[in-house]
Phi, psi and omega in degrees: 000134180303144182299326179299322180288320176301317180293331176296316177295320179301315181296318182301316182278329179292337183260350180275077181276194172284359169284301179298329184277347184220329182304322177303330177299315180288322181296316178296320181293317190265329189235334177099186191291332182292316177295322177297321176296316178297318176303314182295312182295314181296321181294307183294310183291317180298318180288317180296327182298335179306316182293342179261331183270314181279131178243163179293336177288323181277335190299313182302319179295317179298314181296320180291320183290324187247025186307313184293315182291329175299320177291319177300317180303313181295318183288324174296320179296317177298313180300322180297313181295319180295318176303315184295320180289325174297317176301313179297321180295322179296334181269326187260318184155141186287350174296337185294323183296309178297329176297315179298317180295324176296319178294322175304313179299319179295315179295321179298318181287341183268024186303324183293340179235030187296332177297316177292325176299318180296322177298312179298322180294321178295314179299317179296321179297320177293327176294319176299319178303310180298318180297322181289317182296322180301328182283000180053064185285167175291144181255150178289149176284129182261111181224179172231113185269150178300144176084006183301330184297338179290344181273347191291308181298316176301321178296315180296315181301313183294311185281342177282330188248322184304325180305334184288346177260005181272113183295334179290330174295317181294324177295315179299322178298319180290321187275338186274130174294334180225082185303321182297322177293316181299315183287325179292312178291318184302318183259324181285341182237296189287312178297320179298322177297321177295321178296325178301318176301316179300316181299321182293319183271002182303324178295328181286343181256013179298328178295321178295317180296328182279356179081021178286161194275358181203165176233151178278090184294334180295328177268323189266008185301324177295325179291315180299315179298318179300311182295317181296316180295315183291317179292326177296319178297315180299314179299314184297313185287328178288323177295320179296315181290324176296323177296322179294324181286327183220080186284061175269168178308128186279345184297321180296324178291320179296323177297317179296315179294325177297316178295320178298314179297319179299317178298317178298317181297320178294313183298309183279340175293336177287344179139142180258359183268358181298142181242151175269108192299318186285346175251348185053046179236146169299143179304321181295321178293323177298315179295317179301312181291332177296321175297323182296337178301328179297314186279333181271337186226306188297306183293317176299319178297322178301316181290329179281324191231002188298336178293340177239090185307325181297319179293316181300307182292324178297312179296320181295315182295324181281321187278335188295328181291305178295326178298312180295319180299311181294320185285321184277319185272316181067202179059229180294340181277358181302331180302335179297332175298316178294324176299318179296326178291326175296319177299312179300313180300322179296314179296319179296318180296315179299317179297319180296316181296315182291325177294319179296323179294321179295319181293316181288332181280000000 
């Protein structure tokens, strides 16, 4: 199989996180099909654009300049996937977590043939898709909720910029003989096919989104297997790329991740149905959405304003409150999402004007 095609499969699975695997469930529930369409287009086009915008000539400078934030991105991503699998384990059974960690280890050790692993994982995912459809599962209700338009700019901002901090994208760019082909096929065909599976099973995960205490594993086993395999792949490749960027002893990192997992197991082991009263949200949904703040706001702001730390931190401190309010509460508070985008736009505009004045002066 051509290396460009292998890298396309690699990209599809490295990017199918617990965002792609679960956020559509929340988007359909809270905002409806128009926001889900925007999510799909922004996700696919934003990720595919990396292969057309980033070049091998520009890449070394970018990697050197943003080395620390690239590592932060990978470690936040790993922590996010582990949280999601612990959440899933609390609902299905705690045996699921050690199984996922074992698969992570296998994928990590298979780095020399990771392209072929990605091909096999895609084929297996499509088999899970077929198994789930045969069971005639419940389908999500397709509606259009008021205020959906406030979600569009945040989705575009996150998916247009966050991919540039993803080390697995940079690896695929280096390994592919034809990066534009790899990124176009990887996201426009293979990743999109995985998302279709997610859209189909979104109705079956509504109980998880509602914070209920269990899942019907007899019906959802293809979905659970799909999520565990894909998140394990993401954790393995991000850990490998973070190691390449900073090849320090890995045992200390494993100890930290072990402590993090233990804390998550204790927290979610006490129950997944707990709600945050002042937000009227399940605790698990609050934690899930808190991770999304990194990809929707923190990382994009860093890329827009990071050369000027004062602008970056100023914009983040001002925008995070309305962004969080709109994203977490929703409903009438959705307008706060648009307010946060105005704040971001204002800081970017001020930085552009002052930069132009310095150049002209």
